[in-house]
OpenMM code with the backbone's topology and positions (N, CA, C; nanometers):
from openmm import Vec3, app, unit

residues = "UNK UNK UNK UNK UNK UNK UNK UNK UNK UNK UNK UNK UNK UNK UNK UNK UNK UNK UNK UNK UNK UNK UNK UNK UNK UNK UNK UNK UNK UNK UNK UNK UNK UNK UNK UNK UNK UNK UNK UNK UNK UNK UNK UNK UNK UNK UNK UNK UNK UNK UNK UNK UNK UNK UNK UNK UNK UNK UNK UNK UNK UNK UNK UNK UNK UNK UNK UNK UNK UNK UNK UNK UNK UNK UNK UNK UNK UNK UNK UNK UNK UNK UNK UNK UNK UNK UNK UNK UNK UNK UNK UNK UNK UNK UNK UNK UNK UNK UNK UNK UNK UNK UNK UNK UNK".split()
positions = [
    Vec3(2.3454, -5.6283, 15.8106),
    Vec3(2.4468, -5.5462, 15.7466),
    Vec3(2.5825, -5.5810, 15.8066),
    Vec3(2.6843, -5.5795, 15.7228),
    Vec3(2.8218, -5.5976, 15.7682),
    Vec3(2.8793, -5.4597, 15.7995),
    Vec3(2.9359, -5.4468, 15.9188),
    Vec3(3.0027, -5.3235, 15.9592),
    Vec3(3.1529, -5.3477, 15.9598),
    Vec3(3.2247, -5.2613, 15.8899),
    Vec3(3.3701, -5.2702, 15.8845),
    Vec3(3.4273, -5.1413, 15.9415),
    Vec3(3.5215, -5.1554, 16.0327),
    Vec3(3.5984, -5.0409, 16.0802),
    Vec3(3.7424, -5.0673, 16.0401),
    Vec3(3.7993, -4.9785, 15.9604),
    Vec3(3.9394, -4.9866, 15.9207),
    Vec3(4.0167, -4.8866, 16.0066),
    Vec3(4.1131, -4.9359, 16.0804),
    Vec3(4.1917, -4.8519, 16.1694),
    Vec3(4.3186, -4.8059, 16.0994),
    Vec3(4.3537, -4.6784, 16.1209),
    Vec3(4.4739, -4.6230, 16.0604),
    Vec3(4.5485, -4.5379, 16.1630),
    Vec3(4.6793, -4.5373, 16.1497),
    Vec3(4.7640, -4.4515, 16.2323),
    Vec3(4.8585, -4.3790, 16.1388),
    Vec3(4.8606, -4.2477, 16.1509),
    Vec3(4.9456, -4.1644, 16.0637),
    Vec3(4.9200, -4.1933, 15.9160),
    Vec3(4.7935, -4.2162, 15.8818),
    Vec3(4.7558, -4.2363, 15.7425),
    Vec3(4.7811, -4.3749, 15.6878),
    Vec3(4.8253, -4.4688, 15.7729),
    Vec3(4.8518, -4.6054, 15.7274),
    Vec3(4.7625, -4.7014, 15.8047),
    Vec3(4.7011, -4.7951, 15.7324),
    Vec3(4.6130, -4.8916, 15.7967),
    Vec3(4.6910, -4.9802, 15.8941),
    Vec3(4.6275, -5.0063, 16.0088),
    Vec3(4.6889, -5.0903, 16.1118),
    Vec3(4.6026, -5.2109, 16.1469),
    Vec3(4.4796, -5.2124, 16.1019),
    Vec3(4.3925, -5.3245, 16.1333),
    Vec3(4.2510, -5.2997, 16.0890),
    Vec3(4.1658, -5.3956, 16.1190),
    Vec3(4.0249, -5.3813, 16.0853),
    Vec3(3.9405, -5.4698, 16.1756),
    Vec3(3.8152, -5.4328, 16.1865),
    Vec3(3.7164, -5.5113, 16.2612),
    Vec3(3.5938, -5.5241, 16.1722),
    Vec3(3.5469, -5.6456, 16.1560),
    Vec3(3.4318, -5.6749, 16.0714),
    Vec3(3.3298, -5.7490, 16.1567),
    Vec3(3.2052, -5.7034, 16.1518),
    Vec3(3.1022, -5.7721, 16.2291),
    Vec3(2.9689, -5.7675, 16.1546),
    Vec3(2.8866, -5.8673, 16.1824),
    Vec3(2.7535, -5.8727, 16.1244),
    Vec3(2.7443, -5.9643, 16.0043),
    Vec3(2.6257, -5.9676, 15.9486),
    Vec3(2.5966, -6.0478, 15.8290),
    Vec3(2.5291, -5.9578, 15.7265),
    Vec3(2.5592, -5.9805, 15.6007),
    Vec3(2.5063, -5.8951, 15.4945),
    Vec3(2.3554, -5.9143, 15.4757),
    Vec3(2.3097, -6.0367, 15.4868),
    Vec3(2.1697, -6.0699, 15.4576),
    Vec3(2.1323, -6.0340, 15.3140),
    Vec3(2.2293, -6.0473, 15.2251),
    Vec3(2.2059, -6.0258, 15.0830),
    Vec3(2.1211, -6.1391, 15.0250),
    Vec3(2.1477, -6.2606, 15.0745),
    Vec3(2.0760, -6.3795, 15.0293),
    Vec3(2.0771, -6.4791, 15.1448),
    Vec3(2.0159, -6.5935, 15.1259),
    Vec3(2.0112, -6.6927, 15.2325),
    Vec3(2.1509, -6.7484, 15.2590),
    Vec3(2.1682, -6.8055, 15.3786),
    Vec3(2.2966, -6.8628, 15.4172),
    Vec3(2.3417, -6.9648, 15.3136),
    Vec3(2.4668, -6.9569, 15.2768),
    Vec3(2.5216, -7.0450, 15.1743),
    Vec3(2.5138, -6.9882, 15.0343),
    Vec3(2.4361, -6.8813, 15.0157),
    Vec3(2.4230, -6.8175, 14.8851),
    Vec3(2.4541, -6.6681, 14.8907),
    Vec3(2.4985, -6.6226, 15.0057),
    Vec3(2.5219, -6.4795, 15.0267),
    Vec3(2.6594, -6.4410, 14.9726),
    Vec3(2.6619, -6.3854, 14.8520),
    Vec3(2.7890, -6.3527, 14.7876),
    Vec3(2.8620, -6.2383, 14.8573),
    Vec3(2.7906, -6.1507, 14.9234),
    Vec3(2.8559, -6.0402, 14.9940),
    Vec3(2.9312, -6.0942, 15.1152),
    Vec3(2.8654, -6.1768, 15.1958),
    Vec3(2.9328, -6.2391, 15.3105),
    Vec3(3.0510, -6.3240, 15.2642),
    Vec3(3.0324, -6.3976, 15.1580),
    Vec3(3.1395, -6.4831, 15.1079),
    Vec3(3.2605, -6.4010, 15.0642),
    Vec3(3.2364, -6.2920, 14.9941),
    Vec3(3.3472, -6.2076, 14.9472),
    Vec3(3.4230, -6.1461, 15.0641),
    Vec3(3.3505, -6.0971, 15.1629),
    Vec3(3.4141, -6.0372, 15.2806),
    Vec3(3.4941, -6.1432, 15.3560),
    Vec3(3.4379, -6.2609, 15.3714),
    Vec3(3.5079, -6.3692, 15.4407),
    Vec3(3.6370, -6.4075, 15.3694),
    Vec3(3.6310, -6.4205, 15.2385),
    Vec3(3.7503, -6.4569, 15.1616),
    Vec3(3.8587, -6.3511, 15.1774),
    Vec3(3.8234, -6.2258, 15.1642),
    Vec3(3.9238, -6.1195, 15.1756),
    Vec3(3.9886, -6.1167, 15.3135),
    Vec3(3.9087, -6.1244, 15.4182),
    Vec3(3.9637, -6.1104, 15.5529),
    Vec3(4.0450, -6.2325, 15.5951),
    Vec3(3.9942, -6.3525, 15.5670),
    Vec3(4.0701, -6.4721, 15.6033),
    Vec3(4.1975, -6.4842, 15.5212),
    Vec3(4.1914, -6.4452, 15.3950),
    Vec3(4.3113, -6.4483, 15.3114),
    Vec3(4.4147, -6.3478, 15.3617),
    Vec3(4.3706, -6.2351, 15.4142),
    Vec3(4.4626, -6.1370, 15.4723),
    Vec3(4.5444, -6.2015, 15.5833),
    Vec3(4.4769, -6.2620, 15.6806),
    Vec3(4.5480, -6.3239, 15.7932),
    Vec3(4.6385, -6.4377, 15.7465),
    Vec3(4.5881, -6.5220, 15.6587),
    Vec3(4.6692, -6.6341, 15.6080),
    Vec3(4.7906, -6.5857, 15.5307),
    Vec3(4.7733, -6.4836, 15.4472),
    Vec3(4.8844, -6.4327, 15.3663),
    Vec3(4.9928, -6.3696, 15.4526),
    Vec3(4.9533, -6.2908, 15.5511),
    Vec3(5.0535, -6.2277, 15.6369),
    Vec3(5.1251, -6.3344, 15.7199),
    Vec3(5.0516, -6.4351, 15.7647),
    Vec3(5.1147, -6.5431, 15.8411),
    Vec3(5.2181, -6.6175, 15.7564),
    Vec3(5.1871, -6.6427, 15.6293),
    Vec3(5.2739, -6.7230, 15.5443),
    Vec3(5.3840, -6.6449, 15.4730),
    Vec3(5.3606, -6.5169, 15.4436),
    Vec3(5.4555, -6.4426, 15.3613),
    Vec3(5.5319, -6.3328, 15.4347),
    Vec3(5.4943, -6.3048, 15.5574),
    Vec3(5.5569, -6.1945, 15.6310),
    Vec3(5.6019, -6.2441, 15.7688),
    Vec3(5.6944, -6.1726, 15.8266),
    Vec3(5.7405, -6.2047, 15.9618),
    Vec3(5.6837, -6.1082, 16.0637),
    Vec3(5.5797, -6.0372, 16.0281),
    Vec3(5.5255, -5.9326, 16.1142),
    Vec3(5.4295, -5.9904, 16.2177),
    Vec3(5.4297, -5.9282, 16.3344),
    Vec3(5.3442, -5.9699, 16.4444),
    Vec3(5.2039, -5.9125, 16.4248),
    Vec3(5.1030, -5.9974, 16.4456),
    Vec3(4.9646, -5.9532, 16.4348),
    Vec3(4.8778, -6.0356, 16.5290),
    Vec3(4.7585, -5.9838, 16.5540),
    Vec3(4.6589, -6.0543, 16.6337),
    Vec3(4.5333, -6.0680, 16.5490),
    Vec3(4.4755, -6.1867, 16.5516),
    Vec3(4.3518, -6.2099, 16.4786),
    Vec3(4.2534, -6.2814, 16.5702),
    Vec3(4.1279, -6.2437, 16.5596),
    Vec3(4.0204, -6.3084, 16.6340),
    Vec3(3.9039, -6.3240, 16.5374),
    Vec3(3.8456, -6.4414, 16.5364),
    Vec3(3.7395, -6.4676, 16.4402),
    Vec3(3.6349, -6.5595, 16.5019),
    Vec3(3.5110, -6.5326, 16.4703),
    Vec3(3.3981, -6.6133, 16.5142),
    Vec3(3.2863, -6.5903, 16.4126),
    Vec3(3.1772, -6.6585, 16.4264),
    Vec3(3.0661, -6.6427, 16.3332),
    Vec3(3.0201, -6.4972, 16.3297),
    Vec3(3.0369, -6.4325, 16.2167),
    Vec3(2.9931, -6.2942, 16.2001),
    Vec3(3.0861, -6.1921, 16.2624),
    Vec3(3.2097, -6.2323, 16.2971),
    Vec3(3.3043, -6.1391, 16.3585),
    Vec3(3.4459, -6.1732, 16.3145),
    Vec3(3.5238, -6.0693, 16.2816),
    Vec3(3.6653, -6.0841, 16.2456),
    Vec3(3.7370, -5.9587, 16.2912),
    Vec3(3.8440, -5.9771, 16.3651),
    Vec3(3.9251, -5.8638, 16.4102),
    Vec3(4.0702, -5.8937, 16.3767),
    Vec3(4.1394, -5.7952, 16.3210),
    Vec3(4.2785, -5.8112, 16.2814),
    Vec3(4.3549, -5.6860, 16.3201),
    Vec3(4.4650, -5.7032, 16.3939),
    Vec3(4.5502, -5.5908, 16.4325),
    Vec3(4.6931, -5.6245, 16.3931),
    Vec3(4.7519, -5.5380, 16.3142),
    Vec3(4.8899, -5.5539, 16.2693),
    Vec3(4.9794, -5.4772, 16.3656),
    Vec3(5.0652, -5.5493, 16.4398),
    Vec3(5.1514, -5.4853, 16.5390),
    Vec3(5.2792, -5.4305, 16.4765),
    Vec3(5.3285, -5.4978, 16.3752),
    Vec3(5.4470, -5.4534, 16.3009),
    Vec3(5.4063, -5.4431, 16.1554),
    Vec3(5.4138, -5.3231, 16.1000),
    Vec3(5.3713, -5.3035, 15.9616),
    Vec3(5.4943, -5.2883, 15.8728),
    Vec3(5.5294, -5.3947, 15.8038),
    Vec3(5.6367, -5.3879, 15.7050),
    Vec3(5.5757, -5.3452, 15.5713),
    Vec3(5.6593, -5.3285, 15.4727),
    Vec3(5.6079, -5.2930, 15.3406),
    Vec3(5.5151, -5.4026, 15.2872),
    Vec3(5.5545, -5.5294, 15.3059),
    Vec3(5.4742, -5.6420, 15.2559),
    Vec3(5.3400, -5.6528, 15.3278),
    Vec3(5.3437, -5.6545, 15.4604),
    Vec3(5.2183, -5.6712, 15.5343),
    Vec3(5.1275, -5.5505, 15.5153),
    Vec3(5.1873, -5.4315, 15.5048),
    Vec3(5.1083, -5.3116, 15.4794),
    Vec3(5.0362, -5.3187, 15.3453),
    Vec3(5.1064, -5.3691, 15.2447),
    Vec3(5.0453, -5.3831, 15.1120),
    Vec3(4.9297, -5.4836, 15.1167),
    Vec3(4.9485, -5.5931, 15.1871),
    Vec3(4.8408, -5.6928, 15.1978),
    Vec3(4.7195, -5.6353, 15.2710),
    Vec3(4.7434, -5.5624, 15.3790),
    Vec3(4.6330, -5.5007, 15.4525),
    Vec3(4.5639, -5.3949, 15.3672),
    Vec3(4.6419, -5.3101, 15.3003),
    Vec3(4.5844, -5.2084, 15.2117),
    Vec3(4.4991, -5.2722, 15.1028),
    Vec3(4.5478, -5.3833, 15.0472),
    Vec3(4.4750, -5.4532, 14.9413),
    Vec3(4.3426, -5.5094, 14.9927),
    Vec3(4.3444, -5.5653, 15.1117),
    Vec3(4.2208, -5.6188, 15.1702),
    Vec3(4.1181, -5.5077, 15.1898),
    Vec3(4.1623, -5.3956, 15.2446),
    Vec3(4.0698, -5.2853, 15.2696),
    Vec3(4.0191, -5.2261, 15.1383),
    Vec3(4.1047, -5.2189, 15.0375),
    Vec3(4.0603, -5.1741, 14.9055),
    Vec3(3.9506, -5.2663, 14.8522),
    Vec3(3.9690, -5.3964, 14.8661),
    Vec3(3.8673, -5.4920, 14.8215),
    Vec3(3.7362, -5.4744, 14.8970),
    Vec3(3.7447, -5.4521, 15.0283),
    Vec3(3.6236, -5.4289, 15.1069),
    Vec3(3.5532, -5.3007, 15.0625),
    Vec3(3.6313, -5.1971, 15.0322),
    Vec3(3.5715, -5.0717, 14.9842),
    Vec3(3.5040, -5.0913, 14.8488),
    Vec3(3.5651, -5.1717, 14.7632),
    Vec3(3.5032, -5.2013, 14.6329),
    Vec3(3.3705, -5.2739, 14.6507),
    Vec3(3.3658, -5.3678, 14.7447),
    Vec3(3.2394, -5.4362, 14.7741),
    Vec3(3.1371, -5.3345, 14.8243),
    Vec3(3.1821, -5.2425, 14.9091),
    Vec3(3.0933, -5.1384, 14.9614),
    Vec3(3.0369, -5.0490, 14.8530),
    Vec3(3.1147, -5.0209, 14.7500),
    Vec3(3.0656, -4.9377, 14.6396),
    Vec3(2.9545, -5.0088, 14.5617),
    Vec3(2.9690, -5.1385, 14.5455),
    Vec3(2.8717, -5.2153, 14.4671),
    Vec3(2.7515, -5.2604, 14.5495),
    Vec3(2.7747, -5.2900, 14.6768),
    Vec3(2.6701, -5.3472, 14.7625),
    Vec3(2.6527, -5.2652, 14.8901),
    Vec3(2.6461, -5.1356, 14.8754),
    Vec3(2.6401, -5.0428, 14.9884),
    Vec3(2.5217, -5.0616, 15.0819),
    Vec3(2.4165, -5.1270, 15.0360),
    Vec3(2.3025, -5.1532, 15.1249),
    Vec3(2.3306, -5.2689, 15.2207),
    Vec3(2.4417, -5.3397, 15.1992),
    Vec3(2.4696, -5.4600, 15.2770),
    Vec3(2.6013, -5.4545, 15.3541),
    Vec3(2.6827, -5.3526, 15.3283),
    Vec3(2.8110, -5.3376, 15.3965),
    Vec3(2.8405, -5.1897, 15.4162),
    Vec3(2.8838, -5.1551, 15.5364),
    Vec3(2.9177, -5.0166, 15.5692),
    Vec3(3.0621, -5.0143, 15.6167),
    Vec3(3.1416, -4.9214, 15.5626),
    Vec3(3.2827, -4.9141, 15.5968),
    Vec3(3.3133, -4.7781, 15.6566),
    Vec3(3.3760, -4.7796, 15.7721),
    Vec3(3.4170, -4.6561, 15.8397),
    Vec3(3.5666, -4.6602, 15.8631),
    Vec3(3.6297, -4.5458, 15.8498),
    Vec3(3.7723, -4.5332, 15.8797),
    Vec3(3.7874, -4.4667, 16.0154),
    Vec3(3.8789, -4.5180, 16.0956),
    Vec3(3.8998, -4.4625, 16.2282),
    Vec3(4.0487, -4.4449, 16.2518),
    Vec3(4.0884, -4.3231, 16.2793),
    Vec3(4.2289, -4.2924, 16.3107),
    Vec3(4.2550, -4.3280, 16.4563),
    Vec3(4.3633, -4.4004, 16.4808),
    Vec3(4.4022, -4.4369, 16.6174),
    Vec3(4.5293, -4.3626, 16.6552),
    Vec3(4.5490, -4.3472, 16.7838),
    Vec3(4.6685, -4.2751, 16.8306),
    Vec3(4.7788, -4.3684, 16.8671),
] * unit.nanometer
topology = app.Topology()
chain = topology.addChain("A")
for resn in residues:
    res = topology.addResidue(resn, chain)
    for name in ("N", "CA", "C"):
        topology.addAtom(name, app.Element.getBySymbol(name[0]), res)
């Protein structure tokens, strides 16, 4: 199962942590893992290329962590969009992905 934690401060997303594997299908055919990977990697690439905001990203096999240090309107929209996409995947494939929201101080 893929575990997603979406972090928020004052009602606005600030980052996310994704870990695990969906095990929806065999490696190379797992559409749930592929969709999650595309959304999360595109988030980091888009913010790097289109925004001047500071962020930290860490990624390894079955793990992705993203923390937005400066949330502008653009980077916030990209992060919100990524989390919306992950939630949509969770609605359709809830047996393979779990999403939790966590408020940070």
